[in-house]
C-alpha positions as CSV (number, residue, x, y, z in Angstrom):
1,M,102.5,205.0,16.6
2,S,104.6,207.2,14.5
3,T,106.1,210.4,15.9
4,N,107.6,211.9,12.8
5,R,108.7,215.4,13.6
6,L,107.1,218.3,11.7
7,D,109.2,221.4,11.5
8,R,108.0,224.9,11.9
9,R,108.0,225.5,8.1
10,T,105.6,222.6,7.6
11,F,103.4,223.8,10.4
12,T,103.2,227.3,8.9
13,A,102.3,226.0,5.5
14,T,99.7,223.7,7.0
15,A,98.2,226.5,9.1
16,A,98.1,228.7,6.0
17,G,96.2,226.1,4.1
18,F,93.6,225.9,6.8
19,A,93.4,229.7,7.1
20,A,92.7,229.8,3.3
21,G,89.6,227.8,4.0
22,I,90.7,224.5,2.3
23,F,89.2,222.5,5.2
24,A,87.2,225.3,6.8
25,T,83.9,224.4,8.6
26,S,81.8,225.5,11.5
27,L,82.3,224.2,15.0
28,T,79.4,223.3,17.2
29,G,79.2,225.0,20.6
30,V,82.2,227.3,20.1
31,S,82.7,230.7,18.4
32,A,85.9,231.6,16.7
33,Q,87.5,235.0,17.6
34,E,86.8,237.9,15.3
35,G,88.7,237.5,12.1
36,A,89.6,233.8,12.7
37,T,88.9,231.0,10.3
38,P,87.3,227.9,11.8
39,V,89.2,224.7,11.0
40,A,87.9,221.2,10.2
41,S,87.5,219.6,13.6
42,V,84.4,217.9,15.0
43,P,84.0,218.3,18.8
44,Q,84.2,214.8,20.4
45,G,82.7,215.9,23.7
46,Y,82.6,218.8,26.1
47,V,84.8,219.4,29.2
48,S,84.0,221.3,32.3
49,M,86.9,221.7,34.8
50,R,86.8,223.3,38.2
51,I,89.3,224.2,41.0
52,R,87.5,224.4,44.3
53,T,89.3,226.1,47.3
54,M,88.2,224.9,50.7
55,G,88.8,226.7,54.1
56,S,91.1,224.0,55.3
57,P,92.8,220.7,54.4
58,E,90.3,218.9,56.6
59,A,87.4,220.4,54.7
60,R,88.9,219.0,51.4
61,V,89.2,215.5,52.9
62,A,85.6,215.7,54.1
63,V,84.3,216.9,50.7
64,N,86.2,214.2,48.9
65,D,84.5,211.5,51.0
66,I,81.1,212.8,50.3
67,V,81.7,213.4,46.6
68,I,82.8,209.8,46.1
69,E,80.0,208.3,48.2
70,E,77.1,210.5,47.3
71,F,77.8,212.9,44.4
72,I,79.6,210.8,41.8
73,P,76.9,208.1,41.6
74,D,74.5,210.9,40.6
75,V,76.9,212.4,38.1
76,Q,77.2,209.0,36.4
77,Q,73.5,209.1,35.7
78,I,73.6,212.4,33.8
79,E,72.6,212.0,30.2
80,G,75.7,212.1,28.0
81,Y,78.0,211.3,30.9
82,G,81.5,210.5,29.6
83,G,83.7,210.7,32.6
84,Y,84.7,212.4,35.8
85,L,87.9,213.1,37.8
86,L,88.4,214.2,41.3
87,G,91.9,215.1,42.4
88,D,93.8,216.8,45.3
89,V,95.9,219.7,44.1
90,L,99.5,219.1,45.2
91,D,100.7,222.7,45.6
92,D,97.7,223.7,47.8
93,D,96.3,221.3,50.3
94,T,93.0,223.2,50.4
95,Q,92.2,222.9,46.7
96,S,90.5,220.1,44.7
97,L,90.4,219.6,41.0
98,S,87.4,218.2,39.2
99,V,87.0,217.4,35.5
100,L,83.7,216.4,33.9
101,L,83.5,214.9,30.4
102,V,80.1,214.8,28.6
103,E,79.0,214.2,25.1
104,Q,77.5,217.6,24.5
105,E,77.6,221.1,26.0
106,A,73.9,220.8,26.9
107,N,74.7,217.9,29.2
108,A,76.9,220.1,31.3
109,A,74.0,222.2,32.4
110,A,72.5,219.2,34.2
111,F,75.8,218.8,36.0
112,D,76.0,222.5,37.0
113,A,72.5,222.2,38.5
114,L,73.5,219.0,40.3
115,A,76.7,220.5,41.6
116,A,75.0,223.7,42.9
117,E,72.4,221.5,44.8
118,F,75.2,219.4,46.2
119,V,77.2,222.3,47.5
120,A,74.1,224.0,49.0
121,G,73.3,220.7,50.8
122,L,76.6,220.7,52.6
123,G,75.3,223.6,54.7
124,D,77.3,224.6,57.7
125,T,79.2,221.4,58.0
126,P,83.0,221.3,57.7
127,A,82.6,220.0,54.2
128,G,80.6,223.1,53.3
129,D,83.5,225.5,53.9
130,V,83.9,226.4,50.2
131,V,86.0,229.6,49.8
132,A,86.1,230.0,46.0
133,T,85.6,228.1,42.7
134,E,87.2,228.7,39.4
135,Q,85.8,227.1,36.2
136,W,86.9,226.5,32.6
137,A,84.9,224.8,29.9
138,G,85.0,224.1,26.2
139,D,84.7,221.5,23.4
140,L,87.0,218.5,23.6
141,L,89.0,218.9,20.4
142,M,92.0,216.6,21.2
143,S,92.1,213.5,23.3
144,G,94.3,210.5,23.8
145,Y,93.9,207.1,25.6
146,P,96.2,204.1,26.1
147,T,96.1,201.5,23.3
148,S,96.1,197.8,24.1
149,T,99.9,197.8,23.8
150,S,100.6,200.8,25.9
151,A,98.0,200.5,28.6
152,T,99.2,200.6,32.2
153,P,97.7,198.4,35.0
154,V,95.5,201.3,36.2
155,A,94.3,202.3,32.7
156,S,93.4,199.9,30.0
157,P,90.8,199.8,27.2
158,A,89.0,196.9,28.9
159,D,88.8,198.9,32.2
160,P,88.6,202.7,31.5
161,G,88.5,203.6,35.2
162,L,91.5,205.3,36.9
163,R,91.6,204.7,40.6
164,E,95.0,206.2,41.1
165,G,97.5,208.4,39.2
166,Y,98.3,212.1,38.6
167,A,97.0,214.9,36.5
168,A,99.0,217.7,35.0
169,V,96.8,220.6,33.9
170,R,98.2,223.5,31.8
171,I,96.1,226.6,31.2
172,H,97.4,228.6,28.3
173,T,96.7,232.2,27.5
174,S,96.3,233.0,23.8
175,L,98.1,235.8,22.1
176,P,95.7,238.6,20.9
177,G,94.0,238.0,17.6
178,T,94.8,234.2,17.5
179,D,92.5,231.2,17.7
180,P,94.0,228.0,19.2
181,R,91.6,225.9,17.2
182,H,93.9,226.6,14.2
183,F,96.7,224.4,15.4
184,V,94.5,221.4,16.4
185,P,95.2,219.3,13.3
186,F,99.0,219.9,13.7
187,A,99.1,219.1,17.4
188,T,96.9,216.0,16.9
189,A,99.4,214.7,14.4
190,D,102.6,215.7,16.1
191,F,102.3,216.4,19.8
192,V,99.6,214.0,21.0
193,P,101.5,210.9,19.7
194,R,104.6,212.0,21.6
195,L,102.6,212.4,24.8
196,E,101.1,209.0,24.4
197,Q,104.5,207.4,24.3
198,L,105.6,208.8,27.7
199,P,105.8,206.1,30.4
200,G,102.6,205.5,32.3
201,F,100.3,207.5,30.0
202,E,96.7,207.2,31.0
203,G,94.9,209.9,29.1
204,Y,94.8,213.4,27.5
205,L,92.2,216.1,27.0
206,W,92.5,219.4,25.3
207,F,89.8,222.1,24.9
208,P,89.7,225.8,24.0
209,I,88.4,228.4,26.4
210,D,87.8,232.1,26.2
211,G,91.2,233.7,25.8
212,G,93.2,230.5,25.6
213,F,93.2,226.7,25.9
214,V,93.5,223.9,28.5
215,A,95.4,220.7,28.3
216,I,95.1,217.8,30.9
217,S,97.6,215.0,30.9
218,L,96.9,211.8,33.0
219,F,99.7,209.5,34.1
220,D,100.3,206.8,36.6
221,S,103.1,208.7,38.5
222,E,103.8,212.2,39.5
223,E,107.2,212.0,37.7
224,S,105.6,211.2,34.4
225,A,103.0,213.9,34.8
226,L,105.7,216.5,35.4
227,E,107.6,215.2,32.4
228,S,104.5,215.7,30.3
229,T,104.5,219.3,31.2
230,D,108.1,219.7,30.4
231,E,107.5,218.1,27.0
232,A,104.4,220.3,26.4
233,V,106.1,223.6,27.3
234,A,109.1,222.8,25.1
235,W,106.9,221.8,22.2
236,A,104.8,225.0,22.6
237,A,107.9,227.1,22.7
238,E,109.1,225.7,19.5
239,F,105.8,225.5,17.5
240,L,103.2,227.7,19.1
241,Q,105.1,231.0,19.3
242,D,102.4,232.7,17.2
243,Y,99.6,231.5,19.5
244,T,100.8,231.7,23.2
245,D,103.5,233.1,25.3
246,G,104.5,229.6,26.4
247,N,104.1,230.3,30.1
248,P,101.0,228.4,31.1
249,R,99.5,228.2,34.6
250,V,100.3,224.6,35.7
251,I,98.2,222.7,38.2
252,N,99.3,219.3,39.4
253,A,97.0,216.9,41.2
254,H,96.9,213.5,42.7
255,I,93.9,211.6,41.3
256,V,91.5,210.5,44.1
257,W,88.9,209.0,41.8
258,A,88.4,209.0,38.0
259,E,86.9,207.2,35.1
260,F,86.7,208.3,31.4
261,P,84.8,205.7,29.5
262,L,84.2,208.1,26.6
263,L,87.9,208.4,26.0
264,A,88.2,204.7,25.4
265,V,85.8,204.8,22.4
266,L,86.9,208.0,20.7
């Protein structure tokens, strides 16, 4: 896959073309910031990400076991199900990362109801010791997946399940008056191909949120996941100075269980 470099002048000219409305269109399920011009990009899915903080490391282990055995089978039956990830946050042994991928935003409501029922059912058991939950959600506007030539043993088009690996999550804050959807075409053409060529690449998801955007990189080793963050931060510092301060919140997690069948067909 080509990774020809696009300089900042090219990016500025491209962005100006979109802002002029050359390829302007409406986006389903998202609303642009006031004064922003929507760009041509059709949402490929919807992402809901959570960080759940437990009262103890033991509680996290207990919840993981129950999630894998009892919760995930129900999640897989949700209409529009496109994937799910469960991971242990590396920098905090009481936190878990979960990522849901569905075809449409409406499908996420069923998951929210299922998750609320599941947490309530944990009751006063050690697994029920949930301290706090943070959530981010938005349309999947950029994604990547290993090709037949780049697939690793734990991630291939024939078997879209990930049973091990690492996730690097970057939560960016947008600069006032900007809309991250504007740079989606440029990032899709220039940044995503670079990420896909890093060793052990397993997947990539990007979605806008209120006040910013989230990128999730999946790799088969912690080293590669960390390298993807270095690559992303450097790229943002060079090309996205007008959109973000380049200082994202970074969350690294060891993948406990995951599959993203929707990514394999996008």
